[in-house]
C-alpha positions in Angstrom: 0.0 0.0 0.1 3.0 2.4 0.8 4.4 1.7 -2.6 1.2 2.5 -4.3 0.8 5.7 -2.4 4.4 6.8 -3.4 3.7 6.0 -7.0 0.5 8.0 -7.1 1.9 10.9 -5.1 5.1 11.2 -7.3 3.2 10.8 -10.5 0.6 13.6 -9.4 3.4 16.0 -8.5 5.6 15.2 -11.4 2.7 15.4 -14.0 1.5 18.7 -12.6 4.8 20.2 -12.9 5.8 18.7 -16.2 2.4 19.7 -17.7 2.7 23.2 -16.7 6.2 23.5 -18.0 5.0 22.0 -21.3 2.2 24.6 -21.4 4.7 27.5 -21.1 7.1 25.9 -23.7 4.1 25.7 -26.1 3.5 29.4 -25.8 6.7 30.0 -27.5 7.0 27.0 -29.6 3.9 25.3 -31.2 1.2 27.8 -30.3 2.1 30.6 -32.5 2.5 28.0 -35.5 -1.0 26.7 -34.6 -2.3 30.3 -34.9 -0.8 30.8 -38.3 -2.0 27.3 -39.4 -5.5 28.1 -38.5 -5.5 31.5 -40.4 -4.2 29.7 -43.6 -6.8 26.9 -43.1 -9.7 29.5 -42.6 -8.6 31.3 -45.8 -8.5 28.1 -47.7 -11.8 27.1 -46.4 -13.4 30.5 -47.3 -11.9 30.4 -50.8 -13.1 27.1 -51.5 -16.6 27.8 -50.3 -16.9 30.7 -52.7 -19.2 29.9 -55.7 -17.2 29.5 -59.0 -18.1 31.3 -62.1 -18.3 28.4 -64.6 -18.8 30.5 -67.6 -15.8 32.8 -66.8 -13.6 30.0 -65.8 -14.2 28.0 -68.9 -16.4 25.3 -67.2 -14.1 25.0 -64.2 -15.5 22.4 -62.3 -14.6 20.5 -59.1 -12.6 18.0 -60.7 -10.3 20.8 -61.8 -9.7 21.9 -58.2 -6.2 21.3 -56.6 -5.8 18.7 -54.0 -5.4 21.5 -51.5 -8.6 23.2 -52.5 -10.4 19.9 -52.4 -9.2 19.2 -48.9 -10.1 22.8 -47.8 -13.6 22.5 -49.4 -14.3 19.1 -47.5 -13.2 20.7 -44.3 -15.5 23.5 -45.0 -18.4 21.5 -45.7 -17.8 19.3 -42.4 -17.6 22.5 -40.4 -20.9 23.6 -41.8 -22.5 20.2 -41.0 -21.1 19.8 -37.5 -21.1 22.5 -34.8 -17.9 21.9 -32.9 -16.8 23.4 -29.9 -13.5 25.0 -29.5 -12.1 27.2 -26.7 -11.8 30.9 -27.5 -8.3 32.4 -28.2 -6.6 33.9 -25.3 -7.0 32.9 -21.6 -9.6 30.2 -22.3 -7.5 28.3 -24.7 -4.5 28.7 -22.3 -6.4 27.2 -19.5 -7.8 24.3 -21.4 -4.4 23.6 -22.8 -2.8 23.6 -19.4 -5.5 21.3 -18.1 -5.0 18.8 -20.9 -1.2 19.0 -20.4 -1.3 18.2 -16.7 -3.7 15.4 -17.4 -1.5 13.9 -20.0 1.5 14.5 -17.7 0.0 12.8 -14.7 -1.0 9.8 -16.9 2.5 9.5 -18.5 4.1 10.0 -15.1 2.2 6.9 -13.7 3.4 4.8 -16.5 7.0 6.0 -16.1 7.1 5.5 -12.4 5.1 2.4 -12.3 7.4 0.8 -14.9 10.5 1.9 -13.3 9.4 0.4 -10.1 9.6 -3.1 -11.8 13.3 -2.5 -12.0 13.7 -1.4 -8.4 12.6 2.3 -8.8 14.3 5.4 -9.6 17.3 6.5 -7.7 18.4 9.8 -8.9 17.5 12.6 -11.4 20.0 11.1 -14.1 18.4 7.8 -13.9 14.9 9.3 -14.3 16.2 11.4 -17.2 17.1 8.2 -19.0 13.7 6.9 -18.4 12.0 10.0 -19.7 14.2 9.8 -22.9 12.9 6.5 -23.3 9.4 7.6 -23.0 10.2 10.4 -25.6 11.4 7.8 -28.0 8.4 5.6 -27.4 5.5 8.0 -27.4 6.8 10.8 -29.4 9.7 10.1 -31.7 9.1 6.6 -33.0 5.2 7.5 -34.0 6.2 10.8 -35.5 8.4 9.1 -38.0 5.2 7.5 -39.7 2.6 9.9 -38.3 4.1 13.3 -38.1 2.1 15.8 -35.8 -0.8 17.4 -37.6 -1.3 21.1 -37.7 -4.6 22.6 -38.5 -5.2 22.3 -42.2 -3.4 18.9 -42.4 -5.9 16.0 -43.1 -4.8 12.7 -41.5 -5.8 9.1 -42.7 -8.7 7.3 -40.9 -8.7 7.9 -37.2 -8.9 4.1 -36.3 -6.1 3.0 -38.7 -3.9 5.8 -37.2 -4.7 4.7 -33.6 -4.0 1.0 -34.4 -0.6 2.0 -36.0 0.4 4.4 -33.3 -0.4 2.0 -30.5 1.4 -0.7 -32.2 4.5 1.4 -32.7 4.5 2.5 -29.1 4.3 -1.1 -28.0 6.9 -2.4 -30.2 9.5 0.6 -29.5 8.9 0.0 -25.8 9.5 -3.6 -26.1 12.7 -3.2 -28.2 14.2 -0.6 -25.8 13.3 -3.1 -23.0 15.3 -5.8 -24.6 18.2 -3.5 -25.4 18.4 -2.0 -21.8 17.8 -5.4 -19.8 18.6 -8.4 -22.0 22.2 -9.1 -22.4 22.5 -11.2 -25.6 22.8 -10.7 -29.3 19.7 -12.4 -30.1 17.8 -10.1 -27.9 19.5 -7.2 -29.7 18.5 -8.5 -33.2 14.9 -8.9 -31.7 14.9 -5.6 -30.4 15.9 -4.0 -33.8 13.4 -6.2 -35.5 10.5 -4.9 -33.1 11.5 -1.3 -33.5 11.8 -1.4 -37.2 8.7 -3.5 -37.9 5.9 -0.7 -37.7 8.0 1.4 -40.2 8.4 -1.5 -42.6 4.9 -2.1 -42.6 4.2 1.6 -43.1 1.9 4.1 -41.4 -1.6 4.9 -43.0 -1.4 7.6 -45.6 -3.4 10.9 -45.7 -6.0 11.0 -48.4 -4.6 14.6 -49.4 -1.7 16.8 -49.2 -1.5 19.5 -46.5 -3.6 22.5 -47.2 -1.0 24.7 -45.7 2.5 25.8 -46.7 5.4 23.1 -46.5 7.5 25.3 -44.3 4.6 26.0 -41.8 4.0 22.2 -41.5 7.6 21.3 -41.3 8.2 24.0 -38.6 5.0 22.7 -36.6 6.3 19.1 -36.8 9.8 20.0 -35.5 8.3 22.3 -32.8 6.0 19.5 -31.4 8.9 16.9 -31.3 11.2 19.5 -29.6 8.5 20.3 -27.0 7.8 16.5 -26.5 11.7 15.9 -25.9 11.7 18.7 -23.4 8.5 17.5 -21.7 9.7 13.9 -21.3 13.2 15.1 -20.1 11.5 17.3 -17.5 9.1 14.5 -16.5 11.8 11.8 -16.2 14.2 14.1 -14.3 11.6 15.3 -11.8 10.4 11.6 -11.2 13.8 10.5 -10.4 14.5 13.5 -8.2 11.1 13.0 -6.2 10.6 9.4 -6.2 13.5 8.7 -3.5 12.2 11.4 -1.3 8.6 10.1 -1.1 10.2 6.6 -0.7 12.1 7.7 2.3 9.0 9.7 3.8 
């Protein structure tokens, strides 16, 4: 019971601090790019929704639209059909982002601390940092190779297909890293490489249309999300390694 209490207390505090830190980092990294992408997406949607003059355009029909315009038109139709709620810009968006980050931080901290307890528990911030970097590889880096983070205006493949591939990639990467770290044999190393590579050999589901935002903006968003994820996991792991011994000794 004492061990369970230590895990929960450590994960709650670590998740809170890491989630708030991630929220602050996002304000300078991903958030400005999201705003730019939303502006472009809205402009594309308005352009695609405008009626076309078929006579003046020489019978310019839907089939002649670019793939980007078709994607924007589809999104515009969807938004007209479904009244989706979204937080208002400013304080409301910041608060909901912080809440989501803290919830995610607590969940990931629970996974990290509980998994590390199977190997005797974290003893220092350096050990926690290594576990955090492993979490970054499992939950951010490996999935992003096949399914890069999607900015507004980027249409992904079918949600269920993406979820299946993402979960399979995370599980395979975690299993491969565990074999590398804890199994001491050449066969285990070969199996680890095969596990880590398998999802990428199979391939991630492909989006139905190219992004409706500029390539530079999309690329910048992907890089910003991955860098933010790296910092989040580094902070989460180091904090877990720093705090866990203190709760254990309490």
